[in-house]
mmCIF file of the N, C-alpha and C atoms, coordinates in Angstrom:
data_MODEL
# 
_entry.id   MODEL 
# 
loop_
_atom_site.group_PDB 
_atom_site.id 
_atom_site.type_symbol 
_atom_site.label_atom_id 
_atom_site.label_alt_id 
_atom_site.label_comp_id 
_atom_site.label_asym_id 
_atom_site.label_entity_id 
_atom_site.label_seq_id 
_atom_site.pdbx_PDB_ins_code 
_atom_site.Cartn_x 
_atom_site.Cartn_y 
_atom_site.Cartn_z 
_atom_site.occupancy 
_atom_site.B_iso_or_equiv 
_atom_site.pdbx_formal_charge 
_atom_site.auth_seq_id 
_atom_site.auth_comp_id 
_atom_site.auth_asym_id 
_atom_site.auth_atom_id 
_atom_site.pdbx_PDB_model_num 
ATOM 1   N N  . MET A 1 1  ? 11.426 21.007  -0.026 1.00 0.00 ? 1  MET A N  1 
ATOM 2   C CA . MET A 1 1  ? 11.946 19.839  0.640  1.00 0.00 ? 1  MET A CA 1 
ATOM 3   C C  . MET A 1 1  ? 13.472 19.959  0.691  1.00 0.00 ? 1  MET A C  1 
ATOM 4   N N  . SER A 1 2  ? 14.036 19.559  1.808  1.00 0.00 ? 2  SER A N  1 
ATOM 5   C CA . SER A 1 2  ? 15.471 19.612  2.028  1.00 0.00 ? 2  SER A CA 1 
ATOM 6   C C  . SER A 1 2  ? 16.057 18.207  1.973  1.00 0.00 ? 2  SER A C  1 
ATOM 7   N N  . HIS A 1 3  ? 17.340 18.100  1.702  1.00 0.00 ? 3  HIS A N  1 
ATOM 8   C CA . HIS A 1 3  ? 17.978 16.779  1.689  1.00 0.00 ? 3  HIS A CA 1 
ATOM 9   C C  . HIS A 1 3  ? 18.064 16.183  3.093  1.00 0.00 ? 3  HIS A C  1 
ATOM 10  N N  . ASN A 1 4  ? 17.727 16.949  4.123  1.00 0.00 ? 4  ASN A N  1 
ATOM 11  C CA . ASN A 1 4  ? 17.709 16.458  5.502  1.00 0.00 ? 4  ASN A CA 1 
ATOM 12  C C  . ASN A 1 4  ? 16.333 15.967  5.940  1.00 0.00 ? 4  ASN A C  1 
ATOM 13  N N  . ASP A 1 5  ? 15.320 16.110  5.086  1.00 0.00 ? 5  ASP A N  1 
ATOM 14  C CA . ASP A 1 5  ? 13.964 15.700  5.448  1.00 0.00 ? 5  ASP A CA 1 
ATOM 15  C C  . ASP A 1 5  ? 13.857 14.183  5.600  1.00 0.00 ? 5  ASP A C  1 
ATOM 16  N N  . THR A 1 6  ? 12.946 13.766  6.461  1.00 0.00 ? 6  THR A N  1 
ATOM 17  C CA . THR A 1 6  ? 12.599 12.354  6.578  1.00 0.00 ? 6  THR A CA 1 
ATOM 18  C C  . THR A 1 6  ? 11.355 12.128  5.732  1.00 0.00 ? 6  THR A C  1 
ATOM 19  N N  . ILE A 1 7  ? 11.392 11.096  4.905  1.00 0.00 ? 7  ILE A N  1 
ATOM 20  C CA . ILE A 1 7  ? 10.320 10.835  3.949  1.00 0.00 ? 7  ILE A CA 1 
ATOM 21  C C  . ILE A 1 7  ? 9.701  9.470   4.230  1.00 0.00 ? 7  ILE A C  1 
ATOM 22  N N  . VAL A 1 8  ? 8.385  9.430   4.308  1.00 0.00 ? 8  VAL A N  1 
ATOM 23  C CA . VAL A 1 8  ? 7.638  8.175   4.364  1.00 0.00 ? 8  VAL A CA 1 
ATOM 24  C C  . VAL A 1 8  ? 6.823  8.130   3.080  1.00 0.00 ? 8  VAL A C  1 
ATOM 25  N N  . ALA A 1 9  ? 7.081  7.123   2.249  1.00 0.00 ? 9  ALA A N  1 
ATOM 26  C CA . ALA A 1 9  ? 6.433  7.054   0.942  1.00 0.00 ? 9  ALA A CA 1 
ATOM 27  C C  . ALA A 1 9  ? 5.856  5.670   0.697  1.00 0.00 ? 9  ALA A C  1 
ATOM 28  N N  . GLN A 1 10 ? 4.665  5.643   0.153  1.00 0.00 ? 10 GLN A N  1 
ATOM 29  C CA . GLN A 1 10 ? 4.034  4.384   -0.231 1.00 0.00 ? 10 GLN A CA 1 
ATOM 30  C C  . GLN A 1 10 ? 4.721  3.873   -1.495 1.00 0.00 ? 10 GLN A C  1 
ATOM 31  N N  . ALA A 1 11 ? 5.228  2.630   -1.445 1.00 0.00 ? 11 ALA A N  1 
ATOM 32  C CA . ALA A 1 11 ? 5.957  2.057   -2.575 1.00 0.00 ? 11 ALA A CA 1 
ATOM 33  C C  . ALA A 1 11 ? 5.119  1.071   -3.382 1.00 0.00 ? 11 ALA A C  1 
ATOM 34  N N  . THR A 1 12 ? 3.869  0.864   -2.989 1.00 0.00 ? 12 THR A N  1 
ATOM 35  C CA . THR A 1 12 ? 2.955  -0.007  -3.727 1.00 0.00 ? 12 THR A CA 1 
ATOM 36  C C  . THR A 1 12 ? 1.771  0.827   -4.194 1.00 0.00 ? 12 THR A C  1 
ATOM 37  N N  . PRO A 1 13 ? 1.066  0.378   -5.218 1.00 0.00 ? 13 PRO A N  1 
ATOM 38  C CA . PRO A 1 13 ? -0.078 1.143   -5.701 1.00 0.00 ? 13 PRO A CA 1 
ATOM 39  C C  . PRO A 1 13 ? -1.139 1.318   -4.606 1.00 0.00 ? 13 PRO A C  1 
ATOM 40  N N  . PRO A 1 14 ? -1.822 2.464   -4.592 1.00 0.00 ? 14 PRO A N  1 
ATOM 41  C CA . PRO A 1 14 ? -2.887 2.667   -3.607 1.00 0.00 ? 14 PRO A CA 1 
ATOM 42  C C  . PRO A 1 14 ? -4.073 1.747   -3.884 1.00 0.00 ? 14 PRO A C  1 
ATOM 43  N N  . GLY A 1 15 ? -4.857 1.520   -2.857 1.00 0.00 ? 15 GLY A N  1 
ATOM 44  C CA . GLY A 1 15 ? -6.045 0.682   -3.002 1.00 0.00 ? 15 GLY A CA 1 
ATOM 45  C C  . GLY A 1 15 ? -5.941 -0.568  -2.163 1.00 0.00 ? 15 GLY A C  1 
ATOM 46  N N  . ARG A 1 16 ? -6.915 -1.426  -2.333 1.00 0.00 ? 16 ARG A N  1 
ATOM 47  C CA . ARG A 1 16 ? -6.962 -2.671  -1.562 1.00 0.00 ? 16 ARG A CA 1 
ATOM 48  C C  . ARG A 1 16 ? -6.019 -3.691  -2.190 1.00 0.00 ? 16 ARG A C  1 
ATOM 49  N N  . GLY A 1 17 ? -5.321 -4.391  -1.338 1.00 0.00 ? 17 GLY A N  1 
ATOM 50  C CA . GLY A 1 17 ? -4.402 -5.413  -1.827 1.00 0.00 ? 17 GLY A CA 1 
ATOM 51  C C  . GLY A 1 17 ? -3.853 -6.219  -0.671 1.00 0.00 ? 17 GLY A C  1 
ATOM 52  N N  . GLY A 1 18 ? -3.206 -7.308  -0.987 1.00 0.00 ? 18 GLY A N  1 
ATOM 53  C CA . GLY A 1 18 ? -2.657 -8.180  0.036  1.00 0.00 ? 18 GLY A CA 1 
ATOM 54  C C  . GLY A 1 18 ? -1.368 -7.674  0.637  1.00 0.00 ? 18 GLY A C  1 
ATOM 55  N N  . VAL A 1 19 ? -0.686 -6.775  -0.066 1.00 0.00 ? 19 VAL A N  1 
ATOM 56  C CA . VAL A 1 19 ? 0.609  -6.290  0.398  1.00 0.00 ? 19 VAL A CA 1 
ATOM 57  C C  . VAL A 1 19 ? 0.670  -4.784  0.221  1.00 0.00 ? 19 VAL A C  1 
ATOM 58  N N  . GLY A 1 20 ? 1.175  -4.109  1.225  1.00 0.00 ? 20 GLY A N  1 
ATOM 59  C CA . GLY A 1 20 ? 1.442  -2.680  1.135  1.00 0.00 ? 20 GLY A CA 1 
ATOM 60  C C  . GLY A 1 20 ? 2.856  -2.430  1.618  1.00 0.00 ? 20 GLY A C  1 
ATOM 61  N N  . ILE A 1 21 ? 3.601  -1.626  0.889  1.00 0.00 ? 21 ILE A N  1 
ATOM 62  C CA . ILE A 1 21 ? 4.985  -1.349  1.261  1.00 0.00 ? 21 ILE A CA 1 
ATOM 63  C C  . ILE A 1 21 ? 5.153  0.146   1.486  1.00 0.00 ? 21 ILE A C  1 
ATOM 64  N N  . LEU A 1 22 ? 5.741  0.485   2.629  1.00 0.00 ? 22 LEU A N  1 
ATOM 65  C CA . LEU A 1 22 ? 6.121  1.857   2.936  1.00 0.00 ? 22 LEU A CA 1 
ATOM 66  C C  . LEU A 1 22 ? 7.631  1.915   3.064  1.00 0.00 ? 22 LEU A C  1 
ATOM 67  N N  . ARG A 1 23 ? 8.235  2.942   2.501  1.00 0.00 ? 23 ARG A N  1 
ATOM 68  C CA . ARG A 1 23 ? 9.670  3.178   2.663  1.00 0.00 ? 23 ARG A CA 1 
ATOM 69  C C  . ARG A 1 23 ? 9.845  4.418   3.515  1.00 0.00 ? 23 ARG A C  1 
ATOM 70  N N  . ILE A 1 24 ? 10.756 4.329   4.461  1.00 0.00 ? 24 ILE A N  1 
ATOM 71  C CA . ILE A 1 24 ? 11.074 5.458   5.328  1.00 0.00 ? 24 ILE A CA 1 
ATOM 72  C C  . ILE A 1 24 ? 12.548 5.762   5.138  1.00 0.00 ? 24 ILE A C  1 
ATOM 73  N N  . SER A 1 25 ? 12.867 6.997   4.766  1.00 0.00 ? 25 SER A N  1 
ATOM 74  C CA . SER A 1 25 ? 14.250 7.401   4.534  1.00 0.00 ? 25 SER A CA 1 
ATOM 75  C C  . SER A 1 25 ? 14.505 8.731   5.216  1.00 0.00 ? 25 SER A C  1 
ATOM 76  N N  . GLY A 1 26 ? 15.725 8.927   5.654  1.00 0.00 ? 26 GLY A N  1 
ATOM 77  C CA . GLY A 1 26 ? 16.113 10.211  6.209  1.00 0.00 ? 26 GLY A CA 1 
ATOM 78  C C  . GLY A 1 26 ? 16.641 10.106  7.625  1.00 0.00 ? 26 GLY A C  1 
ATOM 79  N N  . LEU A 1 27 ? 16.998 11.264  8.168  1.00 0.00 ? 27 LEU A N  1 
ATOM 80  C CA . LEU A 1 27 ? 17.650 11.331  9.474  1.00 0.00 ? 27 LEU A CA 1 
ATOM 81  C C  . LEU A 1 27 ? 16.798 10.788  10.614 1.00 0.00 ? 27 LEU A C  1 
ATOM 82  N N  . LYS A 1 28 ? 15.481 10.882  10.510 1.00 0.00 ? 28 LYS A N  1 
ATOM 83  C CA . LYS A 1 28 ? 14.605 10.420  11.589 1.00 0.00 ? 28 LYS A CA 1 
ATOM 84  C C  . LYS A 1 28 ? 13.935 9.087   11.274 1.00 0.00 ? 28 LYS A C  1 
ATOM 85  N N  . ALA A 1 29 ? 14.443 8.356   10.281 1.00 0.00 ? 29 ALA A N  1 
ATOM 86  C CA . ALA A 1 29 ? 13.856 7.063   9.917  1.00 0.00 ? 29 ALA A CA 1 
ATOM 87  C C  . ALA A 1 29 ? 13.874 6.102   11.100 1.00 0.00 ? 29 ALA A C  1 
ATOM 88  N N  . ARG A 1 30 ? 14.954 6.098   11.864 1.00 0.00 ? 30 ARG A N  1 
ATOM 89  C CA . ARG A 1 30 ? 15.048 5.227   13.042 1.00 0.00 ? 30 ARG A CA 1 
ATOM 90  C C  . ARG A 1 30 ? 13.948 5.568   14.041 1.00 0.00 ? 30 ARG A C  1 
ATOM 91  N N  . ASP A 1 31 ? 13.749 6.854   14.315 1.00 0.00 ? 31 ASP A N  1 
ATOM 92  C CA . ASP A 1 31 ? 12.718 7.282   15.270 1.00 0.00 ? 31 ASP A CA 1 
ATOM 93  C C  . ASP A 1 31 ? 11.323 6.880   14.803 1.00 0.00 ? 31 ASP A C  1 
ATOM 94  N N  . VAL A 1 32 ? 11.042 7.090   13.519 1.00 0.00 ? 32 VAL A N  1 
ATOM 95  C CA . VAL A 1 32 ? 9.727  6.734   12.970 1.00 0.00 ? 32 VAL A CA 1 
ATOM 96  C C  . VAL A 1 32 ? 9.513  5.225   13.064 1.00 0.00 ? 32 VAL A C  1 
ATOM 97  N N  . ALA A 1 33 ? 10.516 4.450   12.683 1.00 0.00 ? 33 ALA A N  1 
ATOM 98  C CA . ALA A 1 33 ? 10.392 2.988   12.734 1.00 0.00 ? 33 ALA A CA 1 
ATOM 99  C C  . ALA A 1 33 ? 10.173 2.504   14.164 1.00 0.00 ? 33 ALA A C  1 
ATOM 100 N N  . GLN A 1 34 ? 10.911 3.054   15.119 1.00 0.00 ? 34 GLN A N  1 
ATOM 101 C CA . GLN A 1 34 ? 10.735 2.642   16.514 1.00 0.00 ? 34 GLN A CA 1 
ATOM 102 C C  . GLN A 1 34 ? 9.345  2.994   17.024 1.00 0.00 ? 34 GLN A C  1 
ATOM 103 N N  . GLU A 1 35 ? 8.820  4.131   16.616 1.00 0.00 ? 35 GLU A N  1 
ATOM 104 C CA . GLU A 1 35 ? 7.482  4.552   17.042 1.00 0.00 ? 35 GLU A CA 1 
ATOM 105 C C  . GLU A 1 35 ? 6.408  3.621   16.476 1.00 0.00 ? 35 GLU A C  1 
ATOM 106 N N  . VAL A 1 36 ? 6.536  3.261   15.214 1.00 0.00 ? 36 VAL A N  1 
ATOM 107 C CA . VAL A 1 36 ? 5.525  2.431   14.554 1.00 0.00 ? 36 VAL A CA 1 
ATOM 108 C C  . VAL A 1 36 ? 5.669  0.955   14.925 1.00 0.00 ? 36 VAL A C  1 
ATOM 109 N N  . LEU A 1 37 ? 6.902  0.478   15.064 1.00 0.00 ? 37 LEU A N  1 
ATOM 110 C CA . LEU A 1 37 ? 7.139  -0.949  15.295 1.00 0.00 ? 37 LEU A CA 1 
ATOM 111 C C  . LEU A 1 37 ? 7.342  -1.309  16.764 1.00 0.00 ? 37 LEU A C  1 
ATOM 112 N N  . GLY A 1 38 ? 7.672  -0.329  17.589 1.00 0.00 ? 38 GLY A N  1 
ATOM 113 C CA . GLY A 1 38 ? 7.946  -0.607  18.993 1.00 0.00 ? 38 GLY A CA 1 
ATOM 114 C C  . GLY A 1 38 ? 9.386  -1.009  19.246 1.00 0.00 ? 38 GLY A C  1 
ATOM 115 N N  . LYS A 1 39 ? 10.114 -1.359  18.193 1.00 0.00 ? 39 LYS A N  1 
ATOM 116 C CA . LYS A 1 39 ? 11.531 -1.707  18.272 1.00 0.00 ? 39 LYS A CA 1 
ATOM 117 C C  . LYS A 1 39 ? 12.095 -1.697  16.858 1.00 0.00 ? 39 LYS A C  1 
ATOM 118 N N  . LEU A 1 40 ? 13.403 -1.724  16.752 1.00 0.00 ? 40 LEU A N  1 
ATOM 119 C CA . LEU A 1 40 ? 14.029 -1.854  15.444 1.00 0.00 ? 40 LEU A CA 1 
ATOM 120 C C  . LEU A 1 40 ? 14.369 -3.317  15.195 1.00 0.00 ? 40 LEU A C  1 
ATOM 121 N N  . PRO A 1 41 ? 14.042 -3.829  14.022 1.00 0.00 ? 41 PRO A N  1 
ATOM 122 C CA . PRO A 1 41 ? 14.469 -5.187  13.697 1.00 0.00 ? 41 PRO A CA 1 
ATOM 123 C C  . PRO A 1 41 ? 15.998 -5.241  13.598 1.00 0.00 ? 41 PRO A C  1 
ATOM 124 N N  . LYS A 1 42 ? 16.550 -6.424  13.700 1.00 0.00 ? 42 LYS A N  1 
ATOM 125 C CA . LYS A 1 42 ? 17.979 -6.618  13.490 1.00 0.00 ? 42 LYS A CA 1 
ATOM 126 C C  . LYS A 1 42 ? 18.304 -6.153  12.066 1.00 0.00 ? 42 LYS A C  1 
ATOM 127 N N  . PRO A 1 43 ? 19.387 -5.390  11.873 1.00 0.00 ? 43 PRO A N  1 
ATOM 128 C CA . PRO A 1 43 ? 19.701 -4.886  10.533 1.00 0.00 ? 43 PRO A CA 1 
ATOM 129 C C  . PRO A 1 43 ? 19.772 -5.986  9.474  1.00 0.00 ? 43 PRO A C  1 
ATOM 130 N N  . ARG A 1 44 ? 19.120 -5.727  8.352  1.00 0.00 ? 44 ARG A N  1 
ATOM 131 C CA . ARG A 1 44 ? 19.102 -6.584  7.166  1.00 0.00 ? 44 ARG A CA 1 
ATOM 132 C C  . ARG A 1 44 ? 18.434 -7.939  7.375  1.00 0.00 ? 44 ARG A C  1 
ATOM 133 N N  . TYR A 1 45 ? 17.595 -8.064  8.401  1.00 0.00 ? 45 TYR A N  1 
ATOM 134 C CA . TYR A 1 45 ? 16.806 -9.277  8.642  1.00 0.00 ? 45 TYR A CA 1 
ATOM 135 C C  . TYR A 1 45 ? 15.327 -8.906  8.702  1.00 0.00 ? 45 TYR A C  1 
ATOM 136 N N  . ALA A 1 46 ? 14.473 -9.779  8.202  1.00 0.00 ? 46 ALA A N  1 
ATOM 137 C CA . ALA A 1 46 ? 13.030 -9.551  8.258  1.00 0.00 ? 46 ALA A CA 1 
ATOM 138 C C  . ALA A 1 46 ? 12.505 -9.955  9.631  1.00 0.00 ? 46 ALA A C  1 
ATOM 139 N N  . ASP A 1 47 ? 11.574 -9.164  10.159 1.00 0.00 ? 47 ASP A N  1 
ATOM 140 C CA . ASP A 1 47 ? 10.953 -9.447  11.450 1.00 0.00 ? 47 ASP A CA 1 
ATOM 141 C C  . ASP A 1 47 ? 9.449  -9.221  11.308 1.00 0.00 ? 47 ASP A C  1 
ATOM 142 N N  . TYR A 1 48 ? 8.649  -10.146 11.796 1.00 0.00 ? 48 TYR A N  1 
ATOM 143 C CA . TYR A 1 48 ? 7.190  -10.033 11.741 1.00 0.00 ? 48 TYR A CA 1 
ATOM 144 C C  . TYR A 1 48 ? 6.733  -9.327  13.012 1.00 0.00 ? 48 TYR A C  1 
ATOM 145 N N  . LEU A 1 49 ? 6.184  -8.119  12.872 1.00 0.00 ? 49 LEU A N  1 
ATOM 146 C CA . LEU A 1 49 ? 5.879  -7.267  14.017 1.00 0.00 ? 49 LEU A CA 1 
ATOM 147 C C  . LEU A 1 49 ? 4.509  -6.618  13.886 1.00 0.00 ? 49 LEU A C  1 
ATOM 148 N N  . PRO A 1 50 ? 3.928  -6.200  15.027 1.00 0.00 ? 50 PRO A N  1 
ATOM 149 C CA . PRO A 1 50 ? 2.724  -5.363  14.956 1.00 0.00 ? 50 PRO A CA 1 
ATOM 150 C C  . PRO A 1 50 ? 3.108  -3.946  14.525 1.00 0.00 ? 50 PRO A C  1 
ATOM 151 N N  . PHE A 1 51 ? 2.246  -3.318  13.758 1.00 0.00 ? 51 PHE A N  1 
ATOM 152 C CA . PHE A 1 51 ? 2.414  -1.922  13.370 1.00 0.00 ? 51 PHE A CA 1 
ATOM 153 C C  . PHE A 1 51 ? 1.460  -1.122  14.244 1.00 0.00 ? 51 PHE A C  1 
ATOM 154 N N  . LYS A 1 52 ? 1.985  -0.152  14.977 1.00 0.00 ? 52 LYS A N  1 
ATOM 155 C CA . LYS A 1 52 ? 1.207  0.543   15.995 1.00 0.00 ? 52 LYS A CA 1 
ATOM 156 C C  . LYS A 1 52 ? 0.680  1.884   15.512 1.00 0.00 ? 52 LYS A C  1 
ATOM 157 N N  . ASP A 1 53 ? -0.500 2.226   16.016 1.00 0.00 ? 53 ASP A N  1 
ATOM 158 C CA . ASP A 1 53 ? -1.137 3.509   15.747 1.00 0.00 ? 53 ASP A CA 1 
ATOM 159 C C  . ASP A 1 53 ? -0.536 4.557   16.677 1.00 0.00 ? 53 ASP A C  1 
ATOM 160 N N  . VAL A 1 54 ? -0.944 5.816   16.524 1.00 0.00 ? 54 VAL A N  1 
ATOM 161 C CA . VAL A 1 54 ? -0.404 6.891   17.362 1.00 0.00 ? 54 VAL A CA 1 
ATOM 162 C C  . VAL A 1 54 ? -0.675 6.683   18.844 1.00 0.00 ? 54 VAL A C  1 
ATOM 163 N N  . ASP A 1 55 ? -1.733 5.941   19.189 1.00 0.00 ? 55 ASP A N  1 
ATOM 164 C CA . ASP A 1 55 ? -2.027 5.688   20.603 1.00 0.00 ? 55 ASP A CA 1 
ATOM 165 C C  . ASP A 1 55 ? -1.342 4.421   21.120 1.00 0.00 ? 55 ASP A C  1 
ATOM 166 N N  . GLY A 1 56 ? -0.536 3.760   20.274 1.00 0.00 ? 56 GLY A N  1 
ATOM 167 C CA . GLY A 1 56 ? 0.211  2.582   20.694 1.00 0.00 ? 56 GLY A CA 1 
ATOM 168 C C  . GLY A 1 56 ? -0.498 1.261   20.490 1.00 0.00 ? 56 GLY A C  1 
ATOM 169 N N  . SER A 1 57 ? -1.747 1.302   20.015 1.00 0.00 ? 57 SER A N  1 
ATOM 170 C CA . SER A 1 57 ? -2.465 0.045   19.779 1.00 0.00 ? 57 SER A CA 1 
ATOM 171 C C  . SER A 1 57 ? -2.097 -0.510  18.399 1.00 0.00 ? 57 SER A C  1 
ATOM 172 N N  . ALA A 1 58 ? -2.073 -1.833  18.302 1.00 0.00 ? 58 ALA A N  1 
ATOM 173 C CA . ALA A 1 58 ? -1.721 -2.476  17.034 1.00 0.00 ? 58 ALA A CA 1 
ATOM 174 C C  . ALA A 1 58 ? -2.825 -2.238  16.011 1.00 0.00 ? 58 ALA A C  1 
ATOM 175 N N  . MET A 1 59 ? -2.468 -1.698  14.850 1.00 0.00 ? 59 MET A N  1 
ATOM 176 C CA . MET A 1 59 ? -3.452 -1.472  13.793 1.00 0.00 ? 59 MET A CA 1 
ATOM 177 C C  . MET A 1 59 ? -3.321 -2.522  12.700 1.00 0.00 ? 59 MET A C  1 
ATOM 178 N N  . ASP A 1 60 ? -2.161 -3.185  12.644 1.00 0.00 ? 60 ASP A N  1 
ATOM 179 C CA . ASP A 1 60 ? -1.924 -4.238  11.661 1.00 0.00 ? 60 ASP A CA 1 
ATOM 180 C C  . ASP A 1 60 ? -0.639 -4.943  12.060 1.00 0.00 ? 60 ASP A C  1 
ATOM 181 N N  . GLN A 1 61 ? -0.273 -5.946  11.316 1.00 0.00 ? 61 GLN A N  1 
ATOM 182 C CA . GLN A 1 61 ? 0.996  -6.618  11.535 1.00 0.00 ? 61 GLN A CA 1 
ATOM 183 C C  . GLN A 1 61 ? 1.609  -6.912  10.186 1.00 0.00 ? 61 GLN A C  1 
ATOM 184 N N  . GLY A 1 62 ? 2.918  -7.012  10.168 1.00 0.00 ? 62 GLY A N  1 
ATOM 185 C CA . GLY A 1 62 ? 3.568  -7.262  8.899  1.00 0.00 ? 62 GLY A CA 1 
ATOM 186 C C  . GLY A 1 62 ? 5.054  -7.463  9.060  1.00 0.00 ? 62 GLY A C  1 
ATOM 187 N N  . ILE A 1 63 ? 5.720  -7.546  7.946  1.00 0.00 ? 63 ILE A N  1 
ATOM 188 C CA . ILE A 1 63 ? 7.157  -7.775  7.923  1.00 0.00 ? 63 ILE A CA 1 
ATOM 189 C C  . ILE A 1 63 ? 7.866  -6.434  7.823  1.00 0.00 ? 63 ILE A C  1 
ATOM 190 N N  . ALA A 1 64 ? 8.830  -6.239  8.705  1.00 0.00 ? 64 ALA A N  1 
ATOM 191 C CA . ALA A 1 64 ? 9.618  -5.009  8.715  1.00 0.00 ? 64 ALA A CA 1 
ATOM 192 C C  . ALA A 1 64 ? 11.083 -5.360  8.476  1.00 0.00 ? 64 ALA A C  1 
ATOM 193 N N  . LEU A 1 65 ? 11.748 -4.526  7.705  1.00 0.00 ? 65 LEU A N  1 
ATOM 194 C CA . LEU A 1 65 ? 13.182 -4.680  7.462  1.00 0.00 ? 65 LEU A CA 1 
ATOM 195 C C  . LEU A 1 65 ? 13.864 -3.360  7.765  1.00 0.00 ? 65 LEU A C  1 
ATOM 196 N N  . TRP A 1 66 ? 15.034 -3.414  8.379  1.00 0.00 ? 66 TRP A N  1 
ATOM 197 C CA . TRP A 1 66 ? 15.779 -2.214  8.759  1.00 0.00 ? 66 TRP A CA 1 
ATOM 198 C C  . TRP A 1 66 ? 17.132 -2.252  8.053  1.00 0.00 ? 66 TRP A C  1 
ATOM 199 N N  . PHE A 1 67 ? 17.383 -1.247  7.226  1.00 0.00 ? 67 PHE A N  1 
ATOM 200 C CA . PHE A 1 67 ? 18.651 -1.121  6.508  1.00 0.00 ? 67 PHE A CA 1 
ATOM 201 C C  . PHE A 1 67 ? 19.301 0.198   6.924  1.00 0.00 ? 67 PHE A C  1 
ATOM 202 N N  . PRO A 1 68 ? 20.071 0.198   8.013  1.00 0.00 ? 68 PRO A N  1 
ATOM 203 C CA . PRO A 1 68 ? 20.671 1.446   8.479  1.00 0.00 ? 68 PRO A CA 1 
ATOM 204 C C  . PRO A 1 68 ? 21.807 1.909   7.561  1.00 0.00 ? 68 PRO A C  1 
ATOM 205 N N  . GLY A 1 69 ? 21.970 3.244   7.470  1.00 0.00 ? 69 GLY A N  1 
ATOM 206 C CA . GLY A 1 69 ? 23.084 3.801   6.716  1.00 0.00 ? 69 GLY A CA 1 
ATOM 207 C C  . GLY A 1 69 ? 24.380 3.592   7.487  1.00 0.00 ? 69 GLY A C  1 
ATOM 208 N N  . PRO A 1 70 ? 25.491 3.655   6.863  1.00 0.00 ? 70 PRO A N  1 
ATOM 209 C CA . PRO A 1 70 ? 25.704 4.022   5.460  1.00 0.00 ? 70 PRO A CA 1 
ATOM 210 C C  . PRO A 1 70 ? 25.637 2.834   4.511  1.00 0.00 ? 70 PRO A C  1 
ATOM 211 N N  . ASN A 1 71 ? 25.133 1.693   4.977  1.00 0.00 ? 71 ASN A N  1 
ATOM 212 C CA . ASN A 1 71 ? 25.092 0.494   4.144  1.00 0.00 ? 71 ASN A CA 1 
ATOM 213 C C  . ASN A 1 71 ? 23.925 0.473   3.173  1.00 0.00 ? 71 ASN A C  1 
ATOM 214 N N  . SER A 1 72 ? 23.098 1.494   3.197  1.00 0.00 ? 72 SER A N  1 
ATOM 215 C CA . SER A 1 72 ? 22.032 1.624   2.207  1.00 0.00 ? 72 SER A CA 1 
ATOM 216 C C  . SER A 1 72 ? 22.079 3.046   1.673  1.00 0.00 ? 72 SER A C  1 
ATOM 217 N N  . PHE A 1 73 ? 21.632 3.239   0.453  1.00 0.00 ? 73 PHE A N  1 
ATOM 218 C CA . PHE A 1 73 ? 21.738 4.553   -0.174 1.00 0.00 ? 73 PHE A CA 1 
ATOM 219 C C  . PHE A 1 73 ? 20.959 5.612   0.593  1.00 0.00 ? 73 PHE A C  1 
ATOM 220 N N  . THR A 1 74 ? 19.743 5.265   1.037  1.00 0.00 ? 74 THR A N  1 
ATOM 221 C CA . THR A 1 74 ? 18.914 6.262   1.709  1.00 0.00 ? 74 THR A CA 1 
ATOM 222 C C  . THR A 1 74 ? 19.035 6.217   3.219  1.00 0.00 ? 74 THR A C  1 
ATOM 223 N N  . GLY A 1 75 ? 19.674 5.191   3.763  1.00 0.00 ? 75 GLY A N  1 
ATOM 224 C CA . GLY A 1 75 ? 19.958 5.096   5.194  1.00 0.00 ? 75 GLY A CA 1 
ATOM 225 C C  . GLY A 1 75 ? 18.791 5.397   6.035  1.00 0.00 ? 75 GLY A C  1 
# 
């Protein structure tokens, strides 16, 4: 793994639950977020959005937050 890699990591325990958190960090985090959310939320504000599958159909909905660098450690 390189320090330039983009990482998507589950931040909550695996299994069934009411909340699941994914963290996306790295140079392509913006691209991944736009692909999954359809848009970027306003920086540092929560937005309730559909989460899209690879074919563009909504697979779930949830709260998304966008913390662009350099104002966050992982940007």
